[in-house]
C-alpha positions in Angstrom: -11.1 -12.9 -9.9 -8.5 -10.0 -10.6 -5.5 -10.4 -12.9 -3.8 -9.9 -9.3 -5.3 -13.2 -8.8 -4.1 -15.3 -11.3 -0.6 -13.6 -11.5 2.1 -15.2 -10.2 3.3 -13.8 -7.0 7.5 -14.0 -6.4 9.2 -13.7 -3.1 11.8 -11.6 -1.8 14.3 -14.4 -3.7 12.0 -14.6 -7.0 10.4 -17.5 -5.5 6.2 -17.9 -6.6 4.3 -17.9 -3.7 1.3 -20.2 -3.0 1.0 -20.7 0.2 1.2 -18.4 3.3 2.2 -19.9 6.8 3.7 -22.9 7.9 4.1 -25.9 10.1 6.3 -24.7 13.1 6.1 -25.3 17.3 3.5 -28.0 16.9 0.9 -25.8 15.3 -0.1 -25.7 11.6 -0.7 -22.4 10.1 -0.3 -23.0 6.2 -3.1 -22.3 4.0 -3.5 -21.6 0.3 -2.8 -18.0 -0.9 -5.8 -18.1 -3.3 -8.2 -19.1 -0.9 -7.3 -15.9 1.1 -7.4 -13.8 -1.7 -10.8 -15.2 -2.6 -11.8 -13.4 1.1 -10.3 -9.8 -0.1 -9.5 -9.7 -3.2 -12.8 -10.5 -5.5 -15.7 -8.7 -5.3 -18.0 -9.6 -2.4 -21.1 -8.0 -2.8 -21.6 -6.0 -6.2 -22.7 -7.9 -9.0 -23.9 -5.6 -11.9 -27.8 -5.3 -12.0 -28.3 -5.3 -15.7 -28.5 -8.5 -17.5 -25.9 -8.1 -20.0 -23.5 -7.3 -17.4 -25.0 -10.9 -15.5 -24.3 -12.9 -17.7 -20.8 -11.7 -17.9 -20.5 -11.6 -14.1 -22.2 -15.1 -14.1 -19.4 -16.5 -16.8 -16.5 -15.5 -15.2 -17.8 -16.8 -11.8 -17.7 -20.2 -13.6 -14.5 -19.5 -14.4 -13.3 -18.6 -10.8 -13.3 -21.7 -8.4 -14.2 -19.8 -5.4 -17.8 -18.5 -6.5 -19.2 -20.5 -4.7 -18.3 -18.9 -1.3 -19.6 -15.6 -2.4 -22.1 -13.5 -1.8 -25.0 -12.9 -4.4 -25.9 -9.6 -3.6 -26.8 -6.8 -6.2 -25.3 -3.7 -6.9 -27.9 -1.0 -8.4 -25.7 1.5 -10.2 -28.9 3.9 -11.0 -29.9 4.3 -7.6 -26.3 3.7 -5.9 -28.0 1.1 -3.5 -26.9 -2.7 -2.7 -29.7 -5.5 -1.9 -27.6 -7.6 0.5 -27.7 -11.3 0.5 -26.4 -14.2 3.4 -23.5 -16.1 1.7 -24.7 -19.2 -0.8 -22.0 -21.0 0.9 -19.0 -20.7 3.5 -15.3 -20.8 2.1 -13.7 -24.6 3.2 -12.0 -25.0 6.8 -9.9 -27.8 8.0 -11.8 -30.6 10.1 -9.6 -30.5 12.8 -9.5 -33.4 15.5 -11.3 -31.9 18.9 -7.5 -32.5 20.9 -6.3 -30.3 18.0 -9.0 -27.7 17.8 -7.9 -24.6 19.5 -10.8 -22.0 21.6 -9.5 -18.8 19.9 -10.2 -15.3 21.5 -9.7 -12.6 19.2 -9.9 -9.2 20.4 -10.1 -6.2 17.5 -10.5 -9.3 15.2 -13.2 -6.7 13.1 -10.0 -4.3 12.4 -7.4 -4.6 9.8 -4.6 -7.2 10.9 -7.4 -9.0 13.2 -9.9 -9.5 10.2 -6.6 -11.2 8.4 -6.0 -13.2 11.6 -9.4 -14.5 11.7 -9.3 -15.8 8.0 -6.3 -17.8 9.0 -7.6 -19.5 11.9 -10.7 -19.8 10.4 -9.1 -21.7 7.7 -7.1 -24.0 9.7 -10.1 -25.1 11.0 -10.3 -23.7 15.1 -13.0 -22.0 17.0 -12.9 -17.8 16.7 -14.6 -15.6 18.8 -14.5 -12.3 18.0 -14.8 -9.3 20.2 -15.2 -5.8 18.5 -16.7 -2.4 19.3 -16.6 -1.2 16.0 -14.8 2.2 16.5 -12.1 1.1 14.0 -13.3 -2.0 12.9 -16.2 -2.9 10.7 -18.7 -6.1 10.2 -18.0 -6.5 6.5 -14.3 -7.6 6.9 -15.4 -10.6 8.7 -19.3 -10.8 7.4 -18.3 -14.1 5.1 -17.7 -16.0 8.5 -21.0 -15.0 10.2 -23.4 -18.2 10.5 -20.5 -20.4 10.7 -20.6 -22.8 13.8 -16.9 -22.4 14.0 -17.4 -18.6 14.4 -19.0 -15.8 17.3 -18.7 -12.1 16.8 -19.7 -9.9 19.8 -19.9 -6.5 20.1 -18.0 -5.6 23.3 -15.6 -3.0 24.0 -12.3 -4.5 26.2 -12.9 -2.0 29.0 -15.6 -4.0 30.1 -15.0 -7.2 31.5 -15.9 -10.4 29.4 -16.1 -13.8 30.6 -15.3 -16.8 28.2 -13.5 -19.9 28.0 -10.7 -20.1 25.4 -7.6 -21.6 24.9 -5.7 -18.8 23.2 -6.1 -14.8 23.5 -5.1 -12.9 20.5 -5.4 -9.3 22.2 -5.5 -6.4 19.4 -8.0 -4.3 20.3 -6.9 -0.6 20.5 -7.3 1.9 17.6 -3.4 2.3 15.7 -3.7 5.2 13.4 -2.9 8.7 14.5 -6.3 10.3 13.4 -8.1 7.4 15.7 -6.4 6.9 18.5 -6.0 11.2 18.8 -9.6 11.5 18.6 -10.4 10.5 22.1 -6.9 10.4 23.7 -8.2 9.4 27.3 -10.5 6.7 25.7 -7.1 5.5 23.8 -5.2 5.1 27.0 -7.8 3.9 28.5 -8.3 0.9 26.1 -4.3 0.2 26.1 -4.5 -0.1 29.9 -8.1 -1.2 31.2 -8.5 -3.5 28.0 -5.0 -5.1 28.5 -5.8 -5.5 32.0 -9.3 -7.3 31.6 -8.2 -9.3 29.0 -4.9 -10.6 30.7 -7.3 -11.2 34.0 -9.6 -13.6 31.5 -6.0 -15.6 30.8 -5.1 -15.9 34.4 -9.0 -17.2 34.5 -8.7 -19.5 31.5 -4.6 -20.3 31.8 -5.2 -19.2 28.4 -1.7 -18.0 26.6 -1.9 -14.4 25.9 -0.6 -12.4 22.9 -0.7 -8.5 22.9 0.2 -6.4 20.1 2.0 -4.1 21.2 4.2 -1.8 18.7 7.4 0.0 17.3 6.3 3.3 18.5 7.0 1.9 22.2 10.6 3.3 20.9 9.2 6.5 20.2 11.6 8.8 18.1 14.4 6.3 18.2 17.9 7.3 19.0 19.1 4.1 18.0 19.2 2.5 14.5 18.0 -0.1 13.2 15.8 -0.9 17.1 16.2 -3.7 18.9 14.0 -5.3 21.6 16.6 -4.4 24.5 16.4 -0.7 23.2 14.2 1.2 25.8 12.9 3.7 23.6 12.9 7.6 23.6 9.3 8.7 24.0 7.7 12.1 24.4 4.9 11.5 27.4 3.0 14.3 27.0 2.7 15.2 23.2 0.2 14.2 21.4 1.1 10.8 20.3 1.6 9.9 24.4 -1.8 8.3 24.5 -0.7 5.7 22.2 2.6 5.2 22.8 2.5 5.2 26.5 -0.5 3.1 26.5 1.3 0.3 24.8 4.3 0.7 26.9 2.0 0.5 30.1 0.1 -2.3 28.8 3.7 -4.1 28.0 4.3 -3.7 31.9 1.1 -4.5 32.8 1.4 -8.0 31.0 4.8 -8.6 32.4 3.4 -8.2 35.8 1.1 -10.8 35.0 3.7 -13.2 34.0 5.6 -12.1 37.4 2.9 -12.3 39.9 0.3 -14.8 38.2 2.6 -17.2 36.0 0.1 -16.1 33.0 1.9 -17.1 29.8 2.0 -14.1 27.9 3.9 -13.3 24.4 4.1 -9.3 23.3 4.3 -8.6 19.4 6.0 -5.1 18.6 4.2 -4.6 15.2 6.1 -2.3 12.7 4.7 -0.7 9.7 2.1 -3.0 7.9 0.0 -2.5 4.7 -2.7 -4.6 2.7 -5.5 -5.0 1.7 -8.5 -3.8 4.3 -6.4 -1.1 5.8 -9.2 1.6 6.3 -8.1 4.3 3.3 -9.4 6.9 5.9 -6.7 6.5 8.6 -4.6 8.7 7.7 -1.8 6.1 7.3 1.1 6.6 4.7 0.4 3.7 2.3 -3.4 4.2 2.2 -3.3 7.8 1.7 -0.5 7.7 -1.3 -2.7 4.6 -3.0 -6.1 6.1 -2.9 -4.7 10.0 -4.2 -3.0 8.5 -6.9 -6.2 6.3 -7.8 -8.1 8.8 -7.6 -5.6 11.6 -9.6 -4.7 13.9 -6.7 -1.9 15.4 -5.5 0.3 12.8 -3.3 0.9 14.2 0.1 4.1 14.3 1.9 4.4 15.4 5.1 7.8 16.9 5.5 10.7 16.7 3.6 9.9 13.3 2.4 13.6 12.1 4.1 12.2 10.4 6.9 12.4 6.7 6.5 10.0 3.8 7.5 10.2 0.2 7.1 7.2 -2.1 5.6 5.7 -5.1 5.6 2.7 -7.0 4.2 -0.1 -8.3 6.1 0.5 -12.2 5.4 3.9 -11.3 7.1 2.9 -10.2 10.0 0.0 -13.0 10.6 2.8 -15.4 9.7 4.7 -13.8 12.6 2.1 -13.5 14.9 0.7 -16.9 14.8 4.9 -18.2 15.4 5.1 -16.2 18.0 1.8 -17.4 20.1 2.6 -21.1 19.8 6.5 -20.7 20.1 7.8 -20.7 23.9 9.2 -17.1 23.4 8.4 -14.6 26.2 10.3 -11.7 25.5 9.0 -8.8 23.5 9.6 -10.0 19.5 9.9 -7.4 16.8 7.8 -8.6 14.0 8.7 -6.4 10.8 10.2 -5.8 7.5 14.1 -4.6 7.6 13.7 -3.1 3.7 13.9 0.6 4.6 12.3 3.8 2.2 12.5 7.3 2.7 8.5 8.6 2.4 9.7 10.5 -0.4 11.2 7.2 -2.6 8.1 5.4 -1.2 5.8 7.9 -2.6 7.5 7.5 -5.9 7.2 3.6 -5.7 3.5 3.8 -5.2 2.8 6.4 -8.1 4.7 3.9 -10.3 2.6 0.8 -9.4 -0.6 2.6 -9.5 0.3 3.6 -12.9 1.4 0.0 -14.2 -2.1 -1.3 -12.8 -4.0 1.0 -14.8 -2.0 0.6 -17.6 -2.4 -3.3 -17.6 -6.3 -2.4 -17.0 -6.5 -0.4 -19.5 -6.8 2.9 -17.3 -5.8 6.0 -19.2 -4.8 8.6 -16.7 -5.5 12.7 -17.9 -2.3 13.5 -16.4 0.3 11.7 -13.8 -0.1 12.9 -10.2 2.4 15.2 -8.5 4.2 14.7 -5.1 3.6 17.7 -2.7 5.0 18.2 0.6 3.0 19.8 3.9 4.4 20.4 7.2 5.4 17.3 9.3 3.2 16.5 12.4 4.9 16.9 16.1 6.6 13.9 17.2 6.8 12.4 14.1 9.5 9.9 13.7 12.6 10.4 11.7 13.7 6.5 11.3 11.9 3.3 12.0 13.5 -0.2 11.1 13.3 -2.9 13.1 15.8 -5.6 14.2 14.4 -8.7 13.4 17.4 -10.8 14.6 15.6 -12.1 17.6 12.6 -13.3 15.9 14.7 -14.7 12.9 16.4 -16.8 15.6 13.7 -18.3 17.7 10.7 -18.2 15.6 12.9 -18.7 12.5 10.6 -16.1 11.2 11.7 -13.5 8.1 9.2 -11.9 6.0 9.0 -12.7 1.9 6.6 -10.5 0.8 8.5 -7.4 -1.5 7.1 -4.5 -1.1 6.4 -4.3 -4.9 4.3 -7.3 -4.9 2.5 -6.3 -1.1 1.9 -3.0 -3.1 0.6 -4.2 -6.6 -2.1 -6.2 -4.5 -3.2 -3.6 -2.3 -4.0 -1.0 -5.2 -6.0 -4.0 -6.9 -8.1 -4.0 -3.5 -8.8 -0.2 -3.3 -9.0 0.1 -7.2 -11.7 -2.8 -7.1 -13.5 -1.0 -4.1 -13.5 2.0 -6.0 -15.2 0.3 -8.9 -17.6 -1.0 -7.2 -18.9 2.4 -4.8 -17.2 1.6 -1.8 -14.8 3.9 -1.6 
């Protein structure tokens, strides 16, 4: 395992984090942090091909109690090729009685957020079906579960109806980064509307509980700060971001239409900026951009003057919030985000410092310190974004545990390992 996995992870109060999740609303979602890390921080498919390195790898495996659950694929550095194999053994999952085991559908389950949610639900012992068309998602994010009796992955576009029996639906399917959702604006808004319509229809037929992951983008460029759930937003309906912003707004409208008209049991999570391992490094988001640029020794690009603000939450906090909301009785929209606010300029400097810290700990020498450069700001980019999470604290007993520094260090190590194994 990497040194990150061996180091202590401290929360905002200085207390060590050894598990994520909790038992709340009759649903136990607590799992070991080390088990989750074994699914994304360890090198999954790169084993050195030469004997010396193979012996070193074997020794590391003996010291790593999770090595049994990893792929034994071989990487050949000379030809930059990989010989894939299946897992030797699946990660351990909880053995639940049939009365407690839920049939859970996760749309967009091969994406960044979806894959972490799938990991948690699988380890907890539930039956999980992933629906994804792999436009932005990747099979590699959930490949460690393929073949497991509790897991099924289906290549499917949610704009087409899908029939299955299920107890809960987490509807995450939709491209969420500007380069991806602007690539085909009509397809994006079609996914938001038709995809949500189809999944709500499925929830109506099966009487499943339905959770949609909406977004802080429904608030647009807000005139209220921080943003609370009763704020209606300030959105440009015809701008380049409108396909996503208005798509999510109409998806919320549709969700509550099904609740009022057909009695569907719905939950709406408004997700604020989230970061963590498995973020697509090419998706144009500020966190992944900064980290990859700094690791490669390239100039870090800040758009605008760097004074616009954002708040960032770590992926494990988000998954905690989604599971808590799904299993609670709260049917109003709920903001899920971190209230710690940074200017983009401050955040760039923080990322640079953490990358330098990780490189120094691993003995990596930098030829020079990376610079921070400024470029024109994109159209309709919001100036401020910070959630008011009072509702989540009061109704879900949820609040973020991960500090920005601890989450960033883990993400830096993830990207660094991906670069070392040749997959980034």
